C-alpha positions in Angstrom: 30.4 13.7 93.9 32.1 14.1 97.5 29.1 11.6 98.8 29.9 9.0 96.0 33.6 9.3 97.3 32.9 8.9 100.8 30.8 5.6 99.8 33.8 4.2 98.1 36.1 4.7 100.7 33.8 2.6 103.0 33.4 -0.3 101.1 36.7 -1.9 101.7 35.9 -1.4 105.8 32.5 -3.2 105.2 33.9 -6.0 103.5 36.4 -6.6 106.3 33.5 -6.4 109.0 31.4 -9.4 107.2 30.7 -12.4 109.5 30.0 -15.0 106.4 30.1 -14.5 102.3 27.5 -12.4 100.3 27.2 -15.6 98.0 26.3 -19.1 98.8 26.7 -22.0 96.1 23.2 -22.3 95.7 22.8 -18.8 95.0 25.6 -19.2 92.7 24.2 -21.7 90.5 21.2 -20.1 90.3 22.6 -17.2 89.2 24.7 -19.3 86.8 22.1 -20.6 85.8 20.3 -17.7 85.0 23.2 -16.3 82.9 23.1 -19.5 81.1 19.5 -18.9 80.3 19.9 -15.7 79.4 23.0 -16.6 77.0 20.8 -18.8 75.5 17.3 -16.6 75.6 20.0 -13.8 73.9 21.4 -16.7 71.2 17.6 -17.7 70.0 16.6 -14.3 69.9 19.0 -13.2 68.1 18.8 -16.3 65.7 15.1 -15.4 65.8 15.9 -11.9 64.9 18.4 -13.2 61.8 15.5 -15.3 60.8 12.8 -12.5 60.8 15.4 -10.2 59.0 16.0 -12.4 56.5 12.4 -13.2 56.0 11.6 -9.9 55.9 14.7 -9.4 53.4 13.1 -12.2 51.5 9.6 -10.7 51.4 10.9 -7.2 50.4 13.0 -8.6 48.1 10.1 -10.7 46.6 7.8 -7.7 46.8 10.6 -5.7 44.8 10.6 -8.1 42.4 7.3 -8.7 41.7 6.6 -5.3 41.4 9.5 -4.8 39.1 7.5 -7.9 37.3 4.4 -5.8 37.4 6.0 -2.6 36.2 7.5 -4.2 33.6 5.0 -6.5 32.7 2.6 -3.2 32.7 5.3 -1.2 31.0 5.6 -3.8 28.0 2.1 -4.4 28.0 1.3 -0.4 27.6 4.1 -0.5 25.0 2.9 -3.3 23.3 -1.1 -1.1 23.4 0.8 1.8 22.1 2.5 -0.1 19.4 -0.8 -1.6 18.5 -2.8 1.4 18.2 0.3 3.4 16.0 0.5 0.2 14.1 -2.9 0.3 13.6 -3.0 4.4 12.6 -0.2 4.2 11.0 -1.6 1.0 9.0 -4.8 3.1 8.1 -2.6 6.2 7.6 -0.5 4.5 5.0 -3.7 3.1 3.2 -5.5 6.4 2.8 -2.4 8.0 1.8 -1.8 4.9 -0.6 -5.3 5.5 -1.6 -4.9 8.7 -2.0 -1.8 8.7 -4.1 -3.7 6.0 -6.2 -6.9 8.0 -7.0 -4.2 11.2 -7.7 -2.6 9.3 -10.1 -5.5 8.0 -11.8 -6.9 11.2 -12.2 -3.6 12.6 -13.2 -3.2 9.9 -15.8 -7.1 10.0 -17.0 -6.1 13.7 -17.5 -2.9 13.0 -19.3 -4.3 10.2 -21.6 -7.5 12.5 -22.3 -5.3 15.4 -23.3 -3.0 12.9 -25.8 -6.1 11.6 -27.0 -7.3 15.3 -27.8 -3.9 16.1 -28.7 -4.1 12.4 -31.2 -7.4 13.3 -32.5 -6.3 16.8 -33.7 -3.2 15.6 -35.4 -5.0 12.7 -37.1 -7.4 15.4 -38.4 -4.2 17.5 -39.2 -2.8 14.4 -40.9 -5.8 13.5 -42.8 -6.8 16.8 -43.8 -2.9 17.3 -45.2 -3.2 13.7 -46.2 -6.4 14.6 -48.5 -4.7 17.9 -49.4 -1.7 15.8 -50.7 -4.0 13.3 -52.6 -5.7 16.6 -54.3 -2.9 18.2 -54.9 -1.3 15.2 -56.7 -4.6 14.7 -58.7 -4.9 18.2 -59.6 -1.3 18.2 -61.0 -2.0 15.0 -62.8 -5.2 16.5 -64.3 -2.9 20.2 -65.2 -0.4 17.9 -66.9 -3.1 15.6 -68.6 -4.6 19.0 -69.7 -1.8 20.5 -70.8 -0.7 17.5 -72.9 -4.6 17.9 -74.5 -4.1 21.5 -75.2 -0.8 20.7 -76.6 -2.5 18.1 -79.1 -5.5 20.6 -79.6 -3.1 23.2 -81.0 -1.5 21.0 -83.4 -5.1 19.0 -84.8 -5.9 21.0 -88.2 -9.6 19.5 -88.1 -12.3 21.2 -86.3 -14.0 17.8 -85.3 -10.3 16.6 -83.8 -10.3 19.5 -81.6 -13.8 19.1 -80.4 -13.0 15.4 -79.6 -9.8 17.0 -77.4 -11.7 19.9 -75.5 -14.3 17.1 -74.9 -11.5 14.9 -73.1 -10.6 18.4 -71.5 -14.3 18.9 -70.4 -14.3 15.4 -69.0 -11.5 16.1 -66.8 -12.8 19.6 -66.1 -16.5 20.1 -66.9 -16.5 23.5 -65.9 -13.4 24.6 -67.6 -14.6 28.0 -69.8 -11.6 28.2 -72.1 -11.9 24.3 -73.1 -15.9 25.8 -73.9 -15.1 28.8 -75.5 -12.7 27.0 -77.9 -15.0 24.4 -78.8 -18.0 26.8 -79.5 -14.8 28.1 -82.2 -14.4 24.6 -83.3 -18.4 24.6 -83.9 -18.6 27.8 -85.8 -15.2 26.2 -88.0 -18.1 23.3 -89.0 -20.9 26.5 -89.7 -22.7 25.2 -86.1 -23.4 29.1 -85.3 -26.3 28.5 -83.0 -23.9 25.7 -81.1 -21.4 28.1 -81.2 -23.5 30.5 -79.3 -24.7 27.9 -77.0 -21.5 27.0 -76.0 -20.8 30.5 -75.8 -23.3 31.1 -73.1 -22.3 28.4 -71.2 -18.9 29.8 -70.9 -20.1 33.1 -69.9 -22.6 31.9 -67.4 -19.2 30.2 -66.0 -16.8 33.0 -65.6 -18.6 36.6 -67.0 -15.0 37.6 -66.7 -13.6 35.9 -69.8 -13.0 38.1 -72.8 -12.8 35.0 -75.4 -16.4 34.3 -74.8 -17.8 37.3 -75.1 -15.2 37.6 -78.8 -17.0 33.8 -79.5 -20.5 34.7 -78.9 -19.9 37.7 -80.7 -18.8 35.4 -83.7 -21.9 33.7 -83.2 -24.2 36.5 -83.3 -22.7 38.0 -86.5 -22.9 34.7 -88.6 -26.6 34.8 -87.3 -26.9 38.2 -88.3 -27.5 39.9 -84.7 -25.1 42.4 -85.8 -26.0 44.8 -82.5 -25.7 41.7 -80.2 -22.0 41.3 -81.8 -21.0 44.7 -81.3 -21.9 44.7 -77.2 -20.3 41.2 -77.0 -17.1 42.5 -78.9 -17.0 45.9 -76.7 -17.1 44.1 -73.8 -14.5 41.6 -75.2 -12.2 44.5 -75.9 -12.8 46.1 -71.9 -11.3 42.8 -70.6 -8.6 42.5 -73.4 -7.6 45.0 -75.7 -5.5 43.1 -77.4 -8.2 42.1 -79.7 -8.4 44.6 -82.1 -6.5 43.2 -84.9 -7.6 39.9 -84.7 -11.3 41.6 -85.1 -10.4 42.7 -88.2 -8.9 39.9 -89.8 -12.0 37.5 -88.4 -13.8 36.3 -91.5 -17.2 36.3 -89.2 -16.6 39.9 -88.9 -16.4 40.8 -92.4 -20.6 41.9 -92.7 -19.7 44.2 -90.0 -16.8 46.2 -91.3 -19.4 48.4 -93.0 -21.3 49.0 -89.7 -20.7 52.5 -88.1 -21.0 51.4 -84.5 -18.3 48.3 -85.3 -15.7 51.3 -86.9 -16.2 53.6 -84.2 -15.4 50.8 -81.6 -12.6 49.8 -83.3 -10.7 53.3 -84.0 -11.8 53.9 -80.3 -9.3 51.1 -79.2 -6.6 51.5 -82.3 -6.1 55.0 -80.8 -5.9 53.7 -77.5 -3.4 51.5 -78.5 -1.6 53.7 -80.6 
C-alpha cells in the first residue's frame, strides 16, 4: 500500500520529463478503430446473443407446447380408453344385470303363475263340487217335495190299486225306498196277493234290516200264508224295533188266526206289560 502511494507521486514527475507525446495520431486512429471494431463486435455479439436466446426460448416454448400437447393427448387417449373400457364393462355389467333380472322376474312370474293355476284349479274343483252339491240338493229337494205330495195322495187314495200306482211313482223317484215298498206290500195284501206282499217285504228288509214296518208286513203275509211261527218271529222283531205296534197287532185282521196261539199271546202280554 505504501509502495503504490510512492509510485502515484512519481507519475506527474515522469510526465513532466517526457520529451514527446505517448500517443501518435496513427496510434490513436488504430486504437479508435479497434475500439469501434470492439463495439461492433459487442453489438453483433449482443444481437447474436439475443437471437440465440430468442431461438432458445422459442425452442423451449415449442418443446413445452409439444410436451403439453402430447401430455394432453396422451391423457385424452388414456381417458378415452379407460372410458371405453368402463363403458364396455359397464354395458356388459348392465346387460348381465338386465339378463339376471329378466331371468329372476321370469322365474318369479312363472312360480306365481303356477301357484295361481294350482289355486285356480283347486277353486274350480271346489266350485264344481259345490255346484254339484247345490244341484244335487236342489234335485233332492225337488224329489222330496214330489215324494211328499205323492205320500199325501196315497193317504187320500181309497183303493189298493190306486195306492200301488202312487207307490210305483215314488219308487221311480227312489227305487230303494223301503217305506214305499213295505206300504206297497200292505196294498198287495189288501188285494189278496200274500205271496207278492211277502216278496215285497223281503225286498224292503234287504234294503233296510232295521225298518220295523217291513217285518210287520212280512208277518202279515206269513200269517195269511199260514206260516204262524214265521209270522210270530217277524212280529217279535217288529216289536223290538217299535213297541207301538202292540195295539195295531190286536186289531189287524191278518192276525186273527194267531190270537189262539200261545207264543202270540205271550208276546203281546210281554209288551203290553212293558207299556203299562
